[in-house]
C-alpha positions in Angstrom: 82.4 100.4 75.7 83.4 100.2 79.3 83.6 97.0 81.4 84.0 96.4 85.1 85.2 92.8 85.8 84.4 91.1 89.1 85.7 87.6 89.7 82.9 86.3 92.0 82.1 83.5 94.3 78.4 84.4 93.5 76.2 87.0 91.9 72.5 87.1 92.4 70.0 89.6 91.1 66.2 90.3 91.2 64.3 92.3 88.6 62.3 95.2 90.2 60.8 97.3 87.4 61.3 98.5 83.9 63.9 101.2 83.2 62.8 101.3 79.6 59.2 101.3 78.6 59.9 99.3 75.5 61.5 96.5 77.5 59.5 93.2 77.1 57.6 91.7 80.0 59.6 89.0 81.7 58.2 85.7 83.0 58.7 85.0 86.7 61.5 82.4 85.9 63.7 85.1 84.4 63.1 87.8 87.1 65.6 86.3 89.5 68.9 84.4 89.1 72.1 83.3 90.9 75.4 82.4 89.3 78.3 80.9 91.2 82.0 80.9 90.5 82.0 83.2 87.5 83.5 86.3 85.9 80.9 89.0 86.0 81.2 91.7 83.3 79.3 94.9 84.1 79.0 96.6 80.7 78.2 100.1 79.5 77.8 100.3 75.7 78.8 103.8 74.5 77.8 106.1 71.7 81.0 105.4 69.7 80.1 101.7 69.7 77.0 102.4 67.5 79.2 102.9 64.4 80.6 99.4 64.6 78.4 97.1 66.8 80.1 93.9 65.5 83.6 95.3 66.1 82.6 96.5 69.6 81.3 93.1 70.4 84.4 91.3 69.1 86.7 93.7 70.9 84.7 93.1 74.2 84.8 89.3 73.7 88.6 89.4 73.2 89.0 91.4 76.4 86.6 89.1 78.4 88.4 86.1 77.1 91.7 87.5 78.2 90.5 88.3 81.7 88.7 85.0 82.0 91.9 83.2 81.1 93.8 85.0 83.8 91.2 84.0 86.5 90.7 80.5 85.0 87.0 80.4 84.4 84.7 79.6 81.5 81.5 81.0 83.1 80.6 84.6 82.3 77.8 86.8 83.5 76.9 89.7 81.2 75.4 92.5 83.3 74.1 95.7 81.5 75.3 98.5 83.7 74.7 102.1 82.5 76.7 103.7 85.3 80.2 103.3 83.9 79.9 106.0 81.2 78.4 109.4 80.6 78.1 108.8 76.8 75.8 105.8 76.6 74.7 104.1 73.3 71.0 104.3 72.5 69.0 101.4 73.9 68.5 99.6 70.6 72.2 99.5 69.6 73.2 98.7 73.1 71.0 95.7 73.2 72.2 94.7 69.8 75.9 94.9 71.0 75.1 92.8 74.0 73.4 90.2 71.9 76.4 90.0 69.5 78.7 89.8 72.5 76.9 86.9 74.0 77.1 85.0 70.6 80.8 85.8 70.3 81.5 84.4 73.8 79.4 81.2 73.2 81.3 80.6 70.0 84.5 80.8 72.0 83.3 78.1 74.3 82.0 80.1 77.3 79.0 79.4 79.4 77.2 82.8 79.3 74.5 84.1 81.6 72.8 87.3 80.5 71.1 89.6 82.9 68.0 91.3 81.5 68.4 94.6 79.6 66.3 97.6 80.3 65.3 96.9 84.0 66.1 98.2 87.4 67.5 95.3 89.4 68.8 94.7 92.9 71.8 92.5 93.2 74.2 90.9 95.7 77.7 90.0 94.8 80.5 88.2 96.7 83.9 89.1 95.1 87.0 87.0 95.5 89.8 88.7 97.3 92.8 88.5 94.9 94.5 91.2 92.8 92.7 90.1 89.6 89.2 89.9 91.1 88.5 93.6 90.3 89.5 95.0 86.9 88.2 97.7 84.5 88.8 98.1 80.8 87.9 100.6 78.1 87.1 98.8 74.8 87.3 100.6 71.4 85.9 98.9 68.4 88.2 100.7 66.0 91.2 99.3 67.9 90.0 95.8 67.4 89.6 96.4 63.7 93.1 97.7 63.3 94.7 95.5 66.0 94.0 96.7 69.5 97.2 95.2 70.8 100.1 95.0 68.5 101.8 91.7 69.2 105.2 91.2 67.5 106.4 88.0 65.9 108.9 87.8 68.7 106.2 87.8 71.4 104.4 85.0 69.5 107.7 83.1 69.2 108.4 83.6 72.9 105.0 82.1 73.7 105.8 79.0 71.6 109.5 79.0 72.4 111.0 75.6 73.3 114.3 76.0 75.2 116.5 74.0 77.4 117.4 75.2 80.9 120.6 74.6 82.8 122.4 75.7 86.0 126.0 76.7 85.2 128.4 76.6 88.1 131.4 78.9 88.3 133.7 75.9 87.7 132.0 75.2 84.4 129.9 72.3 85.4 126.5 72.3 83.7 123.3 70.8 85.2 120.3 70.2 82.9 117.0 71.2 84.5 113.5 69.9 84.1 110.2 71.1 85.6 107.2 69.0 86.6 104.1 70.0 88.6 105.8 73.4 89.3 108.9 71.8 90.8 112.4 72.2 89.2 114.7 69.3 89.3 118.2 68.5 88.0 120.3 70.6 90.4 120.8 70.4 94.2 119.6 73.9 95.2 120.6 73.6 98.9 122.2 76.9 99.8 120.7 78.5 96.7 117.0 78.7 97.5 116.5 82.0 95.8 118.1 80.6 92.6 115.6 77.7 92.9 112.8 80.3 93.1 114.2 82.2 90.1 114.5 79.1 88.0 110.9 78.1 88.8 109.7 81.5 87.9 111.5 81.6 84.6 110.7 78.0 83.6 107.0 78.2 84.5 106.8 81.5 82.6 103.9 82.8 84.8 104.0 86.6 85.2 100.6 87.1 86.8 100.6 89.1 90.1 98.4 87.0 92.4 99.3 89.0 95.6 100.5 92.5 96.3 104.3 92.8 96.6 105.6 94.1 99.9 107.1 97.3 98.4 103.6 98.6 97.4 102.6 99.2 101.0 105.9 100.8 101.8 106.0 103.1 98.8 102.5 104.3 99.8 103.1 104.6 103.6 106.4 106.5 103.0 104.6 108.8 100.6 107.0 108.1 97.8 104.9 106.6 94.9 101.3 105.7 94.3 98.9 104.4 91.7 97.3 107.0 89.4 93.6 106.3 88.9 93.4 109.0 86.3 95.8 107.3 83.9 96.3 104.0 82.2 97.2 101.2 84.7 101.0 100.9 85.1 101.5 104.7 85.1 102.3 106.0 88.6 102.4 109.3 90.4 105.5 110.4 92.4 105.2 112.5 95.6 108.0 114.9 96.4 110.1 112.4 98.4 109.7 109.7 95.8 110.6 112.2 93.0 113.7 113.1 95.0 114.8 109.5 95.2 114.1 108.9 91.5 115.9 112.0 90.4 119.0 111.1 92.5 119.1 107.7 90.9 118.6 109.1 87.4 121.5 111.6 88.0 123.8 109.0 89.5 123.2 106.3 86.8 123.7 108.9 84.0 126.9 110.2 85.6 128.4 106.7 85.8 127.5 105.9 82.2 129.0 109.2 81.0 132.2 108.3 83.0 132.3 105.0 81.2 132.6 107.0 78.0 129.1 107.0 76.5 127.9 109.9 74.4 124.6 111.2 75.7 121.8 111.8 73.2 118.1 112.4 73.2 115.5 111.0 70.8 111.8 111.1 70.2 109.3 109.1 72.3 107.2 108.2 69.2 108.0 106.5 65.9 106.4 105.8 62.6 104.8 102.3 62.7 105.3 101.9 59.0 109.0 102.8 58.9 110.6 99.6 57.3 113.5 99.1 59.6 111.5 100.0 62.7 108.6 97.7 61.7 111.0 94.8 61.1 112.7 95.4 64.5 109.3 95.4 66.3 108.8 91.9 65.0 112.1 90.8 66.6 111.5 92.3 70.0 109.4 90.5 72.6 107.3 93.5 73.8 103.8 94.7 73.3 103.4 98.2 71.9 101.3 101.2 72.6 99.8 102.4 69.3 99.0 106.1 68.7 97.2 107.6 65.7 98.7 111.0 65.0 97.2 113.6 62.5 99.8 112.3 59.9 100.4 108.6 60.6 100.1 105.6 62.8 102.8 105.6 65.4 104.0 103.6 68.4 105.5 104.7 71.7 109.0 103.5 72.2 109.7 100.7 74.6 113.5 101.5 74.8 116.0 104.0 73.3 116.9 101.5 70.6 115.0 103.2 67.8 116.4 106.7 68.3 119.9 105.6 68.8 119.9 103.3 65.8 118.6 106.0 63.6 121.3 108.3 64.9 124.0 105.7 64.3 122.8 105.1 60.8 123.7 108.7 59.9 127.1 108.7 61.6 130.4 108.4 59.8 132.4 105.8 61.9 135.8 104.3 61.6 137.1 101.1 63.3 139.4 103.5 65.3 136.4 104.8 67.1 135.1 101.4 68.2 133.8 100.5 70.7 131.4 103.5 70.4 128.6 103.8 73.0 125.6 106.1 72.9 123.4 106.7 75.9 119.9 108.0 76.7 117.8 108.1 79.9 114.3 107.6 78.5 111.5 109.4 80.2 109.5 107.4 79.4 109.6 104.0 77.7 106.3 102.2 77.2 105.2 98.6 77.1 101.6 97.5 77.0 102.1 94.8 79.6 99.1 92.6 80.3 96.8 93.9 83.1 97.3 90.9 85.5 101.1 91.3 85.4 101.2 94.9 86.6 102.4 95.2 90.2 103.6 98.4 91.8 107.1 99.4 90.7 108.0 95.8 89.7 106.1 95.8 86.4 104.9 98.9 84.7 103.6 100.2 81.4 105.5 103.5 81.6 109.1 103.5 83.0 112.4 105.3 83.0 115.0 103.2 81.2 118.8 104.1 81.1 119.8 102.7 77.7 123.3 102.4 76.4 124.1 100.9 73.0 127.6 100.3 71.9 128.9 99.5 68.4 131.7 96.9 68.3 133.5 95.5 65.3 133.2 91.8 65.9 132.3 89.1 68.5 135.7 89.2 70.2 135.3 93.0 70.8 131.8 92.4 71.9 132.8 89.9 74.6 135.6 92.2 75.9 133.3 95.2 76.0 130.5 93.2 77.6 132.8 92.6 80.6 133.8 96.2 80.8 130.1 97.1 81.1 129.6 94.2 83.6 132.0 96.0 86.0 130.2 99.3 85.4 126.8 97.8 86.3 128.2 95.8 89.2 129.8 98.9 90.9 126.7 101.0 90.1 124.2 98.7 91.7 126.5 98.2 94.7 126.7 101.9 95.1 122.9 102.2 94.8 122.5 100.0 97.9 122.4 96.4 96.7 124.7 93.7 97.9 126.6 92.2 94.9 126.1 89.4 94.0 124.1 88.3 97.0 120.9 90.3 96.2 120.6 89.2 92.6 120.4 86.1 90.4 121.6 85.8 86.8 119.6 84.6 83.8 121.8 84.0 80.8 120.2 83.3 77.4 122.3 82.0 74.5 121.8 80.2 71.2 123.2 76.7 70.9 125.6 78.0 68.3 126.9 80.8 70.6 127.4 78.3 73.4 129.3 75.9 71.1 131.6 78.6 69.9 132.0 80.7 73.0 131.5 78.3 75.9 134.7 79.5 77.6 133.3 83.0 77.7 130.0 82.0 79.3 131.9 79.9 81.9 134.3 82.9 82.6 131.2 85.1 83.1 129.8 82.6 85.6 133.1 82.5 87.4 133.2 86.3 87.6 129.7 86.4 88.9 130.8 84.1 91.7 127.9 81.8 92.1 125.7 79.5 89.9 123.6 81.1 87.1 120.5 80.0 85.2 121.1 79.4 81.5 118.4 79.2 78.9 119.7 77.7 75.6 117.8 78.0 72.3 118.4 75.6 69.4 117.9 78.6 67.0 118.1 82.3 67.1 114.5 83.5 67.7 115.3 87.1 68.5 117.8 89.7 67.3 120.4 88.7 69.9 122.6 85.6 70.3 123.5 86.2 73.9 121.8 88.1 76.7 122.1 88.3 80.4 119.8 89.7 83.1 120.5 90.4 86.8 117.2 89.7 88.6 115.9 90.6 92.0 113.7 87.9 93.5 111.1 89.1 95.9 109.2 87.5 98.8 106.3 86.7 96.4 108.6 84.4 94.4 108.5 86.9 91.5 111.7 88.1 89.6 112.3 91.4 88.0 115.3 92.1 85.7 117.5 95.0 86.6 120.8 95.1 84.7 120.8 93.6 81.2 123.2 93.5 78.2 122.9 91.7 74.9 124.9 91.0 71.7 122.7 92.0 68.8 123.7 90.5 65.4 120.9 91.8 63.3 120.0 95.5 63.8 123.1 97.1 62.3 122.2 95.6 59.0 118.5 96.2 59.4 119.1 100.0 60.1 122.0 100.4 57.7 124.6 101.1 60.3 128.1 100.8 59.0 131.7 101.5 59.9 134.9 101.6 57.8 137.3 98.8 58.7 141.1 98.7 58.4 140.9 97.9 54.7 138.7 100.8 54.0 135.6 98.7 53.5 132.2 99.3 54.8 131.0 96.7 57.4 128.1 96.2 59.7 129.1 96.3 63.4 127.5 94.3 66.2 125.5 96.2 68.8 125.5 95.8 72.5 122.3 96.7 74.4 123.1 97.7 78.0 120.7 99.0 80.7 123.2 99.3 83.6 120.6 99.4 86.3 117.4 98.4 84.5 114.4 100.7 84.9 115.0 103.2 87.6 111.6 102.3 89.1 112.8 98.7 89.5 115.9 99.9 91.5 113.5 101.6 93.9 111.4 98.4 93.9 114.4 96.3 94.8 115.5 98.7 97.6 112.1 98.7 99.2 111.7 94.9 98.9 115.1 94.5 100.5 114.0 96.8 103.3 110.8 94.8 103.8 112.9 91.6 104.1 115.1 93.3 106.6 112.1 94.3 108.7 110.8 90.7 108.5 114.2 89.6 109.8 114.0 92.0 112.8 116.3 94.7 111.3 115.4 98.3 110.8 114.1 98.9 107.3 115.8 101.8 105.6 117.0 103.3 102.4 120.7 104.1 101.7 121.6 107.3 103.4 122.3 109.1 100.1 118.7 108.3 99.0 117.0 109.0 102.3 114.6 112.0 101.7 115.6 113.3 105.2 119.0 112.3 106.3 119.0 114.1 109.7 115.9 115.0 111.7 116.4 117.6 114.5 114.0 116.9 117.4 113.8 119.6 120.1 112.6 118.2 123.4 110.7 121.4 124.2 109.6 124.6 122.4 112.5 126.5 124.1 115.0 124.2 122.3 113.7 125.0 118.7 115.9 128.1 118.2 119.1 126.3 119.2 118.2 123.4 116.9 118.0 125.9 114.0 121.5 127.1 114.7 122.9 123.6 114.0 121.7 123.6 110.3 124.6 125.6 108.9 127.0 123.1 110.5 125.2 120.3 108.6 125.9 121.7 105.1 125.4 119.4 102.2 123.0 117.2 104.2 119.2 117.0 104.0 118.3 118.1 107.5 114.8 119.1 108.7 113.3 120.2 112.0 110.3 118.7 113.8 108.8 122.0 115.2 105.4 120.4 116.0 103.8 120.4 119.4 103.9 116.6 119.7 105.6 114.9 122.6 109.2 113.9 122.3 108.2 110.2 122.0 105.8 110.9 119.2 108.4 113.0 117.3 110.9 110.2 117.5 108.3 107.6 116.4 107.3 109.8 113.4 110.9 110.1 112.4 111.3 106.3 112.7 108.2 105.8 110.5 109.9 107.9 107.9 113.1 105.8 108.1 115.2 108.9 109.0 118.7 107.4 109.4 119.9 110.0 112.0 117.6 111.5 114.7 119.2 114.3 116.7 117.5 114.9 120.0 118.1 118.4 121.4 117.3 119.3 125.0 118.7 121.7 127.7 121.9 119.7 127.9 122.6 119.9 124.1 121.5 123.5 123.9 124.4 124.4 126.1 126.8 123.4 123.3 129.0 120.4 122.9 127.9 116.9 121.8 124.3 116.0 120.8 122.3 112.8 121.3 122.1 110.9 118.0 119.9 107.9 117.3 121.4 105.8 114.5 118.8 103.8 112.7 121.0 101.2 111.0 122.5 99.9 114.3 119.7 101.0 116.7 122.4 102.7 118.8 122.2 106.1 120.6 125.5 108.0 120.6 126.9 111.3 122.0 128.4 113.0 118.9 129.8 116.3 118.0 127.7 117.9 115.2 130.8 118.3 113.0 131.6 114.6 113.5 128.0 113.7 112.4 128.5 115.8 109.3 131.8 114.1 108.4 130.2 110.7 109.0 127.3 111.4 106.6 129.6 112.9 104.0 131.7 109.8 104.1 128.6 107.6 103.7 127.4 109.6 100.7 130.7 110.3 99.0 130.6 110.1 95.3 126.8 110.2 95.2 124.7 113.2 93.9 123.0 115.5 96.3 119.7 117.4 96.2 118.2 119.5 98.9 115.0 118.6 100.8 112.0 117.9 98.7 109.6 119.3 101.3 109.6 122.3 103.7 112.3 122.4 106.4 109.8 122.6 109.2 107.8 119.4 109.6 104.7 121.4 110.7 104.5 123.0 107.2 104.3 119.8 105.3 101.1 118.6 103.6 99.9 115.0 103.9 99.9 113.4 100.4 98.2 110.2 101.4 95.8 110.3 104.2 
């Protein structure tokens, strides 16, 4: 079954003539109708639904209930619509499914309006203009019977979780927070407005995307990343410039983690759903899984590198002398079946690239020490990626009451190292596999937060997976496991950089990416056609820099505007004066300055700005005139 959802101000229809000869004659009172303020579900029942009409109806009812809850309505219009599928159910079974669906929805407390089946109708619809007003879903009856969406015990626990929220200041002072009517009280947030926004977001626990984040327009206009209509929502396509940026970040993050001492491994993307340790772990992790039926077994797609690394660790022979022992994998990809209304550009995805580094430690004291070593790794990494530390981020720390009572000094020392107040969520009991977890969050202009860096102290999984080490006395012991993603998902790093650029533009500053991530670092702009050849001679002098040439027939003004639209950090204008040798005219995006500069001096400046970062050549042809347009 396929459903197109429209959240409408109104929908009205008029029956014209029969589409099926067997359709019953309708009285005049049922040939025309109007419904206001409703969720309209345009439905195509499919051939595969015929095998399990009840299951198909139940699955559709669950999906409709989910969407209706997101748009906050109890009024549903069921509109038979044969144009969503090329494999339609026969009229009899289709009508039966719609009838069962209506009964299911009524039983769930909905007011249901059914549009007549088997007729050609004209209709008018006024759709509300928010991100959730237009959705589509594919419903599979078999999925409902076996559990369409696998929800772990941890997800259920998180939904019911009762926790206490605090602001912890660097000096150790703790403020208890409360929330009422969407407003957080208990701490004077003056001077920390973004922390107030973050606390409100976390305490309200609302993840729905009600408006498009600023970075979505930028990722599309810059031809970096875009939605992929041919895939599941939350899976994106990368154009050459976006792939370049993503690859540079992946390479840089992996290089830093290897320097820290992690051993790089690779593990499968799919695992046996019935594996005892894996199944047990799934129920302790607050994430929704993608389920796959293979020819041999029921499997799930990984949502992190935990599974593969834990199974590797289980088979390793480890001594206390080798601890702490970190393993690392850059997962391409990790999968989480995030709810449809929560998906938003690069901020929240269903498929993402996760740098994942787990370390085995002997005890809680080694865990705390290693946690701070990894803290410095992540701090320096994000700073070198282009984020201001700690100004661009807010910390969420989650601890059990027992951890706080025993290790209060450590948590306060952490806040002191961070250098500004942090949000602390405290649980009376251990709901998940970790006793302590921190997240560094970017808070965007839409008052939404996205976690980048995170690390956790895991007290359960070594025992669950049978991971051991030999201690000083020759005895086998279970270690603790630290879970670090030093940057968070690579996609979220790009999200944060684009959102930061959008904020800069709003404040009147030029939006730009760090020079080392800019797809074009230098654009050569000849004033006239006669200057093109001289411009080409400058390229060898800009070795190790992504330099391109605007050889189009556009005016000088338009060439410069095009380079500015692409956020090129250095624009070199070459006319008769420059073609004679000597300095060139350089437009510097960051400062809006124009400077006379020797080419060799420009090269040295860019090399200094990009020192210690990986380099890749241009992702597109050197000549601008040869480049395709990816998004017209």
